[in-house]
Every structure is written in structure tokens, then in C-alpha cells.
C-alpha positions as CSV (number, residue, x, y, z in Angstrom):
1,M,-38.1,4.7,28.9
2,V,-37.9,8.4,30.0
3,Q,-34.5,9.1,31.6
4,S,-35.3,11.5,34.3
5,Y,-31.8,12.8,34.7
6,K,-32.1,14.2,31.2
7,K,-35.1,16.3,32.1
8,K,-34.8,20.0,32.6
9,H,-34.4,20.4,36.4
10,T,-35.4,23.1,38.8
11,L,-32.3,23.1,41.1
12,A,-32.7,23.4,44.8
13,D,-31.4,26.3,46.8
14,K,-29.3,24.1,48.9
15,Y,-27.8,20.6,48.8
16,D,-26.3,18.5,51.5
17,A,-23.6,17.1,49.2
18,I,-22.2,17.8,45.8
19,I,-20.5,15.0,43.8
20,I,-18.2,15.7,40.9
21,G,-18.6,13.1,38.1
22,S,-21.4,10.6,37.5
23,G,-19.5,7.3,37.2
24,M,-20.3,4.2,39.3
25,G,-18.5,5.4,42.4
26,S,-20.3,8.7,42.3
27,L,-23.7,7.2,41.6
28,A,-23.3,4.7,44.5
29,T,-22.2,7.3,46.9
30,A,-25.1,9.5,45.9
31,A,-27.6,6.7,46.3
32,C,-26.3,5.7,49.7
33,L,-26.4,9.3,51.0
34,S,-29.9,9.8,49.5
35,K,-31.1,6.7,51.3
36,E,-30.1,8.5,54.5
37,G,-32.1,11.6,53.6
38,K,-29.3,13.6,52.1
39,K,-30.1,15.9,49.2
40,V,-27.3,15.3,46.6
41,L,-26.3,17.2,43.5
42,V,-24.3,15.1,41.0
43,L,-22.5,17.2,38.4
44,E,-21.5,15.6,35.1
45,R,-19.4,17.5,32.5
46,H,-20.8,15.7,29.5
47,Y,-24.2,15.5,27.9
48,T,-25.0,12.1,29.4
49,A,-24.4,10.6,32.8
50,G,-22.8,7.4,33.9
51,G,-19.1,7.7,33.3
52,Y,-17.9,4.3,32.0
53,T,-21.4,2.9,32.5
54,H,-22.9,5.2,29.8
55,V,-23.9,4.2,26.3
56,F,-23.8,6.1,23.1
57,K,-26.1,5.8,20.1
58,R,-25.2,6.1,16.4
59,R,-26.7,5.1,13.1
60,G,-29.5,3.1,14.8
61,Y,-27.2,1.2,17.2
62,E,-26.2,1.4,20.8
63,W,-22.9,0.6,22.4
64,D,-21.8,0.2,26.0
65,V,-18.5,2.0,26.5
66,G,-17.3,0.4,29.7
67,I,-19.4,-2.5,30.9
68,H,-18.7,-5.8,29.1
69,Y,-19.6,-8.2,31.9
70,I,-20.0,-8.1,35.7
71,G,-19.4,-11.0,38.1
72,E,-21.3,-12.1,41.2
73,M,-24.7,-11.1,40.0
74,G,-26.2,-14.7,40.1
75,R,-26.6,-15.1,43.8
76,D,-29.3,-13.0,45.4
77,K,-27.5,-13.2,48.8
78,G,-24.1,-12.4,47.2
79,V,-22.5,-9.2,48.5
80,L,-22.2,-7.3,45.2
81,K,-25.7,-8.3,44.1
82,Q,-27.2,-6.9,47.3
83,L,-25.1,-3.7,47.0
84,F,-26.4,-3.2,43.5
85,D,-30.0,-3.9,44.6
86,Y,-29.7,-1.4,47.4
87,V,-28.7,1.6,45.2
88,T,-31.2,0.7,42.5
89,D,-34.1,-0.4,44.7
90,G,-33.8,-3.8,43.0
91,E,-34.8,-2.4,39.6
92,L,-31.6,-3.3,37.9
93,K,-31.8,-6.9,36.4
94,W,-29.1,-9.1,35.1
95,A,-28.7,-11.7,32.4
96,D,-26.5,-14.8,32.8
97,M,-23.9,-15.1,30.1
98,G,-24.1,-18.9,30.3
99,P,-21.7,-21.7,31.1
100,V,-18.5,-20.0,29.7
101,Y,-17.7,-16.4,30.3
102,D,-14.2,-16.0,28.9
103,R,-12.2,-17.8,26.2
104,I,-8.4,-17.4,26.3
105,V,-7.1,-17.7,22.8
106,I,-3.3,-18.4,22.4
107,G,-2.4,-19.2,18.8
108,P,-4.4,-22.2,17.7
109,N,-5.4,-23.1,21.3
110,T,-8.5,-21.9,23.1
111,Y,-9.0,-22.3,26.9
112,D,-12.5,-21.9,28.3
113,F,-13.2,-20.3,31.7
114,P,-16.4,-22.0,32.8
115,K,-18.9,-20.8,35.4
116,G,-18.4,-22.3,38.9
117,V,-15.3,-22.8,40.9
118,T,-15.4,-26.6,40.7
119,N,-16.0,-26.4,36.9
120,F,-13.1,-24.0,36.5
121,A,-10.7,-26.2,38.5
122,N,-11.7,-29.3,36.6
123,Q,-11.4,-27.5,33.2
124,M,-7.9,-26.2,34.0
125,K,-6.9,-29.7,35.2
126,A,-8.2,-31.1,31.9
127,Y,-6.0,-28.7,30.0
128,F,-3.0,-29.2,32.3
129,P,-3.3,-32.6,33.9
130,D,0.2,-32.5,35.4
131,E,-0.6,-29.2,37.2
132,A,-3.5,-30.4,39.3
133,E,-1.8,-29.6,42.6
134,A,-0.8,-26.1,41.5
135,I,-4.3,-25.4,40.3
136,D,-5.8,-26.4,43.6
137,K,-3.3,-24.2,45.5
138,Y,-4.0,-21.3,43.1
139,I,-7.7,-21.4,43.7
140,D,-7.2,-21.7,47.5
141,L,-4.9,-18.7,47.4
142,V,-7.5,-16.7,45.4
143,F,-10.0,-17.2,48.2
144,Q,-7.5,-16.6,50.9
145,V,-6.4,-13.2,49.5
146,S,-10.0,-12.3,48.6
147,K,-11.1,-12.9,52.2
148,A,-8.2,-10.7,53.5
149,S,-9.3,-7.8,51.3
150,R,-12.4,-7.2,53.5
151,D,-10.4,-5.8,56.4
152,F,-8.0,-3.9,54.0
153,Y,-10.8,-1.9,52.4
154,A,-12.9,-1.6,55.6
155,E,-10.0,0.2,57.2
156,K,-10.1,2.9,54.6
157,A,-13.5,4.1,55.9
158,M,-12.5,4.1,59.5
159,P,-11.9,7.3,61.6
160,P,-8.3,8.4,61.7
161,L,-7.8,7.4,65.3
162,M,-9.1,3.9,64.7
163,Q,-6.9,3.6,61.7
164,K,-3.9,4.4,63.9
165,L,-4.9,1.9,66.5
166,V,-5.9,-1.2,64.3
167,G,-5.1,-0.2,60.8
168,G,-1.8,-1.9,60.5
169,K,-3.2,-5.2,61.7
170,M,-6.2,-4.9,59.3
171,R,-4.0,-4.2,56.3
172,K,-1.3,-6.7,57.0
173,G,-2.7,-10.0,55.5
174,Y,-3.8,-8.4,52.2
175,S,-0.8,-6.2,51.9
176,S,1.6,-9.2,52.0
177,F,0.1,-10.3,48.6
178,A,-0.8,-6.9,47.3
179,S,2.8,-5.8,47.5
180,R,3.9,-8.7,45.2
181,S,3.5,-9.1,41.5
182,T,1.2,-11.6,39.9
183,L,4.0,-13.3,38.1
184,E,6.1,-13.6,41.3
185,V,3.3,-15.4,43.2
186,L,2.3,-17.7,40.3
187,Q,5.9,-18.7,39.7
188,E,5.9,-20.1,43.3
189,L,3.0,-22.3,42.4
190,T,4.1,-23.6,39.0
191,S,6.9,-23.4,36.4
192,N,4.5,-24.1,33.6
193,K,4.6,-20.9,31.4
194,E,1.5,-21.8,29.4
195,L,-0.5,-22.4,32.6
196,I,0.6,-19.0,33.9
197,K,-0.3,-17.4,30.6
198,V,-3.8,-18.9,30.7
199,L,-4.4,-18.1,34.4
200,T,-3.5,-14.5,33.7
201,G,-5.6,-14.4,30.5
202,Q,-7.9,-11.7,32.0
203,Y,-5.1,-9.3,32.7
204,G,-6.7,-6.9,30.2
205,D,-9.4,-6.3,32.8
206,Y,-6.9,-4.2,34.8
207,G,-4.3,-3.4,32.1
208,L,-1.0,-4.6,33.5
209,P,0.9,-7.8,32.5
210,P,1.8,-10.3,35.2
211,S,5.3,-9.0,36.1
212,K,3.9,-5.4,36.6
213,S,0.5,-6.0,38.2
214,S,-0.3,-6.5,41.9
215,F,-1.4,-10.0,42.7
216,A,-4.2,-8.5,44.7
217,M,-5.7,-6.9,41.6
218,H,-5.4,-10.2,39.8
219,V,-7.2,-12.0,42.6
220,S,-10.0,-9.3,42.5
221,V,-10.8,-10.0,38.9
222,V,-10.4,-13.8,39.1
223,K,-12.6,-14.2,42.2
224,H,-15.1,-11.7,40.7
225,Y,-15.9,-14.0,37.8
226,F,-15.6,-17.5,39.4
227,N,-19.4,-17.8,39.4
228,G,-19.9,-16.5,35.9
229,G,-20.4,-13.3,34.0
230,Y,-23.6,-11.2,33.8
231,F,-24.8,-8.3,31.7
232,P,-27.4,-5.6,32.7
233,I,-30.7,-6.3,30.9
234,G,-31.5,-3.2,28.8
235,G,-27.8,-2.3,28.5
236,S,-25.5,-0.5,30.9
237,A,-27.6,2.7,30.7
238,R,-30.0,0.9,33.0
239,I,-27.5,1.6,35.8
240,V,-27.9,5.4,35.9
241,E,-31.6,5.0,35.0
242,T,-32.2,2.9,38.1
243,V,-30.0,4.9,40.5
244,D,-31.4,8.3,39.4
245,P,-34.9,7.8,41.0
246,V,-33.2,6.9,44.3
247,I,-31.4,10.2,44.2
248,E,-34.4,12.1,43.1
249,A,-36.6,10.6,45.9
250,A,-34.5,12.5,48.4
251,G,-34.7,15.7,46.5
252,G,-31.4,15.2,44.7
253,T,-30.4,15.9,41.0
254,I,-28.1,14.5,38.4
255,L,-27.1,17.5,36.3
256,T,-25.4,17.0,32.9
257,N,-23.4,19.6,30.9
258,A,-22.1,20.8,34.2
259,E,-18.3,20.9,34.1
260,V,-16.6,21.6,37.4
261,T,-13.4,23.6,37.1
262,E,-12.6,24.3,40.8
263,I,-13.4,23.1,44.3
264,L,-13.9,26.1,46.5
265,V,-11.8,25.9,49.7
266,E,-12.0,28.4,52.5
267,G,-9.4,27.9,55.2
268,N,-9.1,24.1,55.4
269,K,-12.7,23.5,54.5
270,A,-14.2,22.6,51.1
271,K,-17.4,24.6,50.8
272,G,-18.5,24.3,47.1
273,V,-17.6,24.1,43.5
274,K,-17.3,26.4,40.5
275,L,-18.4,25.4,37.0
276,A,-17.0,26.3,33.6
277,D,-19.9,28.7,33.0
278,G,-19.1,30.6,36.2
279,K,-21.9,29.2,38.3
280,T,-21.2,28.2,41.9
281,Y,-22.9,25.6,44.1
282,F,-22.3,25.2,47.8
283,A,-22.8,22.2,50.2
284,E,-21.4,20.9,53.5
285,I,-20.0,17.9,51.8
286,I,-18.0,17.9,48.5
287,I,-17.1,14.5,46.9
288,S,-15.0,13.9,43.8
289,G,-15.4,10.9,41.7
290,A,-13.3,12.4,38.9
291,G,-10.1,10.6,39.9
292,I,-7.5,11.6,42.4
293,V,-5.2,13.2,39.8
294,N,-8.0,15.5,38.5
295,T,-9.1,16.3,42.0
296,Y,-5.7,17.2,43.4
297,D,-4.1,18.6,40.3
298,K,-7.0,20.4,38.5
299,F,-9.7,21.2,40.9
300,L,-7.9,22.4,44.0
301,P,-6.2,25.8,44.2
302,N,-2.4,25.6,43.9
303,Q,-1.8,26.9,47.4
304,V,-4.0,24.1,48.9
305,S,-2.2,21.4,46.9
306,E,1.2,22.8,48.0
307,K,0.1,23.2,51.7
308,Y,-0.8,19.5,51.9
309,Q,1.9,18.3,49.5
310,L,-0.7,16.7,47.3
311,D,1.4,17.2,44.2
312,E,4.1,15.0,45.9
313,K,1.5,12.3,46.5
314,L,0.5,12.3,42.8
315,K,4.2,11.8,41.8
316,K,4.0,8.4,43.4
317,L,1.2,7.3,41.0
318,S,1.3,6.2,37.4
319,P,-1.5,6.3,34.8
320,S,-3.0,3.0,33.6
321,V,-3.0,1.8,30.0
322,A,-4.6,3.7,27.2
323,H,-6.6,1.9,24.5
324,V,-8.6,1.8,21.3
325,C,-12.0,0.4,21.0
326,L,-13.7,-0.6,17.7
327,Y,-17.5,-0.3,18.0
328,I,-19.2,-2.5,15.3
329,G,-22.8,-2.5,14.1
330,L,-24.0,-5.5,12.1
331,N,-27.0,-6.5,10.1
332,G,-28.6,-9.6,11.5
333,T,-29.7,-10.7,15.0
334,P,-27.2,-12.2,17.4
335,D,-28.8,-15.6,16.8
336,E,-28.7,-15.2,13.0
337,L,-25.0,-14.2,13.2
338,Q,-24.3,-17.0,15.7
339,L,-22.6,-14.5,18.0
340,P,-21.3,-16.1,21.3
341,K,-22.0,-14.6,24.7
342,A,-18.5,-15.4,26.0
343,N,-15.7,-12.9,25.5
344,Y,-12.5,-13.6,23.7
345,W,-9.0,-12.7,25.0
346,I,-6.6,-13.1,22.1
347,Y,-2.8,-13.4,22.7
348,P,0.3,-14.0,20.6
349,E,1.5,-17.6,20.7
350,D,5.3,-17.0,20.6
351,V,6.0,-15.0,23.8
352,D,4.5,-14.5,27.3
353,H,2.3,-11.5,28.2
354,D,5.2,-9.4,29.5
355,E,7.4,-10.0,26.4
356,A,4.4,-9.3,24.1
357,T,3.7,-6.0,25.9
358,E,7.4,-4.9,25.7
359,R,7.7,-5.8,22.0
360,Y,4.5,-3.9,21.1
361,A,5.6,-0.8,23.1
362,K,8.7,-0.6,20.9
363,D,6.9,-1.2,17.6
364,I,3.1,-1.3,17.3
365,E,3.4,-3.1,14.0
366,Q,4.3,-6.1,16.1
367,P,1.3,-8.4,17.2
368,M,-0.9,-6.7,19.7
369,P,-0.2,-8.1,23.2
370,V,-3.9,-8.6,23.8
371,V,-7.1,-8.2,21.8
372,Y,-10.4,-8.4,23.6
373,I,-13.7,-9.1,21.8
374,S,-17.1,-8.7,23.4
375,F,-20.6,-9.4,22.0
376,P,-22.9,-7.1,24.1
377,S,-26.0,-7.6,21.9
378,A,-25.7,-11.4,22.4
379,K,-25.5,-10.9,26.2
380,D,-28.6,-8.8,26.6
381,P,-32.0,-10.7,26.2
382,S,-33.8,-7.3,25.6
383,W,-31.5,-6.3,22.7
384,S,-33.5,-7.7,19.8
385,E,-36.7,-6.1,21.2
386,R,-35.0,-2.7,21.2
387,Y,-32.9,-3.1,18.0
388,P,-34.6,-5.7,15.8
389,G,-32.4,-7.2,13.1
390,K,-29.2,-5.6,14.4
391,S,-26.2,-6.7,16.5
392,T,-23.1,-5.2,18.0
393,I,-19.5,-6.2,18.7
394,D,-16.8,-4.3,20.7
395,I,-13.1,-5.0,20.1
396,I,-10.5,-3.5,22.5
397,A,-6.7,-3.3,22.4
398,P,-4.0,-1.4,24.2
399,M,-2.6,1.7,22.5
400,P,0.1,4.1,23.6
401,Y,-1.3,7.6,24.1
402,E,1.9,9.0,22.6
403,L,0.9,7.8,19.1
404,F,-2.2,10.1,19.3
405,K,-0.6,13.0,21.2
406,E,-0.3,15.2,18.1
407,W,-4.2,15.3,17.8
408,S,-4.8,16.0,21.5
409,G,-5.6,19.7,20.9
410,T,-8.1,19.0,18.1
411,K,-11.9,18.9,18.4
412,W,-13.8,15.7,18.7
413,K,-15.1,14.5,15.2
414,K,-12.9,17.2,13.6
415,R,-9.4,15.8,14.0
416,G,-8.4,15.6,10.3
417,D,-7.7,13.1,7.6
418,D,-4.4,11.8,9.0
419,Y,-6.1,10.9,12.3
420,E,-8.9,9.1,10.5
421,Q,-6.5,7.2,8.3
422,F,-4.5,6.0,11.3
423,K,-7.6,4.9,13.0
424,E,-8.8,3.0,9.9
425,K,-5.5,1.1,9.7
426,L,-6.0,0.1,13.4
427,A,-9.6,-0.8,12.7
428,Q,-8.6,-3.2,9.9
429,R,-6.2,-5.0,12.2
430,L,-8.9,-5.5,14.8
431,L,-11.4,-6.7,12.2
432,A,-8.8,-9.3,11.0
433,E,-8.7,-10.7,14.5
434,L,-12.5,-10.9,14.6
435,Y,-12.7,-12.7,11.3
436,K,-10.2,-15.4,12.4
437,L,-12.6,-16.4,15.2
438,E,-16.0,-15.5,13.8
439,P,-15.6,-15.6,10.0
440,Q,-19.4,-15.7,9.5
441,V,-19.7,-12.0,10.3
442,K,-17.7,-11.0,7.3
443,G,-19.9,-9.1,4.9
444,K,-22.5,-8.5,7.7
445,I,-20.9,-5.3,9.1
446,D,-23.1,-2.2,8.6
447,C,-20.8,0.3,10.3
448,Y,-17.9,0.7,12.7
449,E,-16.2,3.5,14.6
450,L,-12.9,3.5,16.4
451,S,-12.4,5.4,19.7
452,S,-8.8,6.4,20.5
453,P,-6.9,7.4,23.7
454,I,-7.8,11.1,23.0
455,T,-11.5,10.1,22.7
456,T,-11.1,8.7,26.3
457,Q,-9.3,11.9,27.2
458,H,-12.2,14.0,25.9
459,F,-15.0,12.0,27.5
460,M,-13.4,10.8,30.7
461,N,-11.2,13.8,31.4
462,Y,-8.1,11.6,31.8
463,D,-5.0,13.4,30.6
464,L,-3.4,10.4,28.9
465,G,-6.5,8.5,27.9
466,E,-6.2,6.1,30.9
467,L,-8.7,3.3,30.9
468,Y,-8.4,2.3,34.5
469,G,-7.4,5.5,36.3
470,I,-4.1,4.9,38.1
471,D,-2.1,1.7,37.7
472,H,-2.7,-1.4,39.7
473,N,0.9,-2.1,40.4
474,P,2.2,-3.4,43.8
475,E,3.2,0.1,44.9
476,R,-0.4,1.3,44.6
477,Y,-1.6,-0.8,47.5
478,G,0.9,0.8,49.9
479,H,-0.3,4.3,49.4
480,R,-2.4,5.2,52.4
481,F,-3.8,8.4,50.8
482,L,-5.9,6.3,48.4
483,Q,-8.9,6.4,50.6
484,P,-12.2,8.4,50.8
485,R,-10.9,11.0,53.4
486,T,-8.6,13.8,52.2
487,P,-6.6,16.4,54.2
488,I,-9.1,19.0,53.3
489,K,-12.1,19.0,55.7
490,N,-15.4,18.0,54.1
491,L,-13.7,16.9,50.8
492,Y,-13.9,13.2,50.0
493,L,-12.9,11.0,47.1
494,T,-14.8,8.1,45.5
495,G,-14.4,5.9,42.4
496,Q,-12.0,3.3,41.2
497,D,-8.8,5.1,42.5
498,I,-9.7,4.4,46.1
499,V,-10.5,0.7,45.6
500,T,-9.8,-1.0,42.3
501,C,-10.8,-0.5,38.6
502,G,-14.0,-2.0,37.2
503,V,-17.7,-1.3,38.0
504,G,-17.6,-3.6,41.1
505,G,-14.6,-1.8,42.5
506,A,-16.2,1.6,41.9
507,L,-19.4,0.4,43.5
508,L,-17.6,-0.6,46.6
509,A,-15.7,2.7,46.6
510,G,-19.1,4.4,46.6
511,Y,-20.1,2.5,49.7
512,L,-16.8,3.2,51.5
513,T,-17.1,6.9,50.8
514,A,-20.7,7.0,52.1
515,S,-19.6,5.0,55.2
516,T,-16.8,7.5,55.8
517,I,-19.2,10.4,55.6
518,L,-22.0,8.8,57.5
519,K,-19.7,7.4,60.1
520,K,-21.2,4.0,59.9
521,N,-20.6,0.7,58.0
522,V,-23.2,1.0,55.3
523,I,-22.2,-2.3,53.7
524,K,-22.8,-4.1,57.0
525,D,-26.1,-2.4,57.4
526,V,-27.3,-3.3,53.9
527,M,-26.2,-6.9,54.2
528,K,-28.0,-7.2,57.6
529,S,-31.2,-5.6,56.4
530,Q,-31.3,-7.7,53.2
531,S,-30.9,-10.9,55.3
532,I,-33.9,-10.2,57.4
533,G,-35.9,-8.6,54.6
534,Q,-36.2,-5.1,56.0
535,P,-35.3,-1.8,54.3
536,V,-32.3,0.0,55.6
């Protein structure tokens, strides 16, 4: 398939909006504005678009760097499914991962997370028969908090006056849980430590162990996958491939190799951007999907940041976890290698998630607090047509950025022998975890490559190699400045920092930003139009 965003473009003389970065939040914002007739220029600093939704190819293989599974794609009338359909004109298709989407591995025990709320409840009760009441209360609470999230996030897109009038009421229900830790809430439901450990077995999806994470973030992930996991058919590159035509139809462009170094501000009004090569582009609307830290600390002139005390706001935020990812290519089809579709979440048996994290932070020779294994080639029914006789596996684990800091000034692919040796040692540790669970793949590996926190730093422009932008701790949800509107006129934010991490969170952020700019509830309009079968 020809990827139109990689074609040589003739740029327009004028654009209605400029978006910095091409991650899911930026793409969704661009598509929503394009559907309203806005001509949008999306600027991506790297050679390929998509942010964490992009793929890379090496040695005859393809790996997805950020998408491992998405929830809520099985119901045509589901909110997230309809939102994806809108920004892709229904061209993005999804494959069901099957009856089990996650497997929580704790020592010798494996706990399956099956598709369907009733199935999940029954499975948990089978594992923990004495905790049936706690499990029911837990599931009820997940739905209660999830329902309260609608008003909380809708308020972010409202005009300032409306926020003052009704914002407090709209935030109250969700904030009462968002301001508490996951562990604190779960300990009120049960004293069974193993059950808590299992229920929080997906914490790697947001990067903070139970005592540090907001219960609201935990709920977002759990509810997201209750009805199973799904994978984009054709790989995650299909996201940008299906959004790009929507942008192009309105005269817009996704431009790669276009690194923004400055947002141009005149008075109190954003008016354009300056690129690393000295080129400038101007528009009435400037949107940054590059993260709030990059936007306020790197792109805005110092006097602007100081005037609005943006640096003081940033001091209230902390970066999320850094990580390593082992990308593995194997000889043999997913069927031949008997690769599962379900993901593994592997944890030490002897301590809880928080203790394991603290122990590892002090000494990385200790067991890794979490190891995640995904089998993307097994999830994509089109994989074997595109890569016959091949398979892929991804293995992810947390990794302190400080351990790689000495190589932060080096060039990608040219970081030296010490760097490669350190990575190889980590790769062998991760391979050992894989062989414990899928021993049949031993001897079938054709190649592997480990990305480090400074790889993330290089490609995602996060200073400390953050995987999820800013931390999803309880304090985060009380920061009112994490919303699309900024103090600078015509400058807006989008992406995971204003909602939550993950592709679903970034997608919703794109809609919130578009709603703020267009001064209407785009999500409501899309849902209404889809229900009566009419285009928006």
C-alpha cells in the first residue's frame, strides 16, 4: 500500500491549523478539524509519522513500537469504536484476540483475564472463591468510576466561563476516586494480597505500582479491556495510513522530517512555528501533541513561559517510567511456533508490586518487577500474507533512565561497545523469561534488537525516555492546566498528557482538543450521527 503521507508534497500557502507531532492525539485532532473543512498541517520531526503508533522495519520484519492491544473495538456501537471509525472513515479494521487477552503470571501460577465482564467475574471467583463479594464490589466500582469520568473529561473542553459555573460539580465524582491510590481503594475491598496483585496485574499499561497510581487510571485500563483485546489488521501503521486520506481530503498534509523548535508568539497570540531548518509556517490555530513539558519548556520563548508561570506548573509534574523493549524476529509462522494471542504479565512471586519496584530501583540485578510479552504477529490475521514464514515477539520491562544517561549525547546506532554489551545482558534476561513460558521458540530466533530509554528519548523527544508522558499519580488529576486550552491565545494541547496514556486516551484527547477549538461537542455529534446512519 502506498503511504500518501510519505509522498513529496506541494505545501499550501496557508493552513488553518498547525499540529506539532503526529501521535494518536495529533492525528485525531487533525482528522476532526479536517472533517469540519479545516486545512491542517501536521509536522513530524522523524522520518515516519504516527508517534507511538508507528512501525519500524528491519531485516525483513516489522515491529509495532507502541500498540500491543486495544480494547472496546468489538462493538460497532461502542464509543471508542465509533470514534476510530470517524477519523479513519471506517477503513481501520480490527482483529479479536480471542477469549483471553491477558495472562498474569506470578511464580508458578497463571491467572487468565477472559473476555466479557461476566466471564471475568466468574474466572476471578474461581481463582479466589472466598472473595466473591469483593470481586463483585470491585467490578461495580470500576463501572461507577468509569461513568463519572465522562463529565470529568467533558469539562476540560468547555469554555472558561462554563468551567467556572459547573466545573466543580462535573469533576467532583471522578476526582473523589482519582485523588486516591489504587492500593488504598482495593484494600478497602479486600485484604487478600494475592487478589490485589492479580487485579492490578495490568499496571504496566500505565507504569505505576498500586500505591503510586491513581485509581482512576487503573479503572481506565481495566474497563477498557473488559470486552476483550483487539489488534489493527495490517499492523498499527494502518492508523496513520487510514487517517491521512481524511486530512488530505480537506487539503491538509502530514509532513515528516519537520522538527519544530519554536512556537512563534506575538503579544499573547500563537501565530506559527519555526523549524530546525529555519523554515516558518503560520496559521490561526497552533496545536501541540508533543507533550506539555516539551511544549512549555522547549517550544515557547522563555519570556512567555515566565509571564504565565508555565515553568511553575511543570514543576508539579513528574515523568512516567522509562523502559527497554526487545524486538524479536523468528523463523516460522505464528501457528508453527504455537504463539499465543494473549499477552503475558510476569511478576516475582515473593513480594507485591510495590516492593518489587522498590527493590529493583535499588538494584537492577534483582528480579524485574514486571515483564510484559506480546505476540503481535499472532494477533494480526494479515501478518503471514505480508511476512510469510516469519513471526515477531515484543518483550518490555521497566528500566531506570539513569542507567543509560552516560550515552544520552551519543548518536543512534553509534553509541559504542559498552552500550551494546549492556543491552545484550538485558536482552538475555528478557529472553530467559520468554523461554520459561514458550520454550518451543528457543532456537527459532532469527534476530533481536533492544531499544533503551535513550532510544525513546531520540524518537519520542522525551527527556528521560518516558513511556507514558507524565505520571498517572493521584496528584495529576487535580491539575486543572492539563486540558486543551492554554494561557496563550490560539495555542492548544492534545495527546496523552491531557487525558490518559494509551492510544484510547490519546484518541479521546484529540476529540477534546477539536471540541475546544470548534466550540462544540464533537464526540456527541459523532455518536448521534453514527446512531442514525448519517455523516457528521
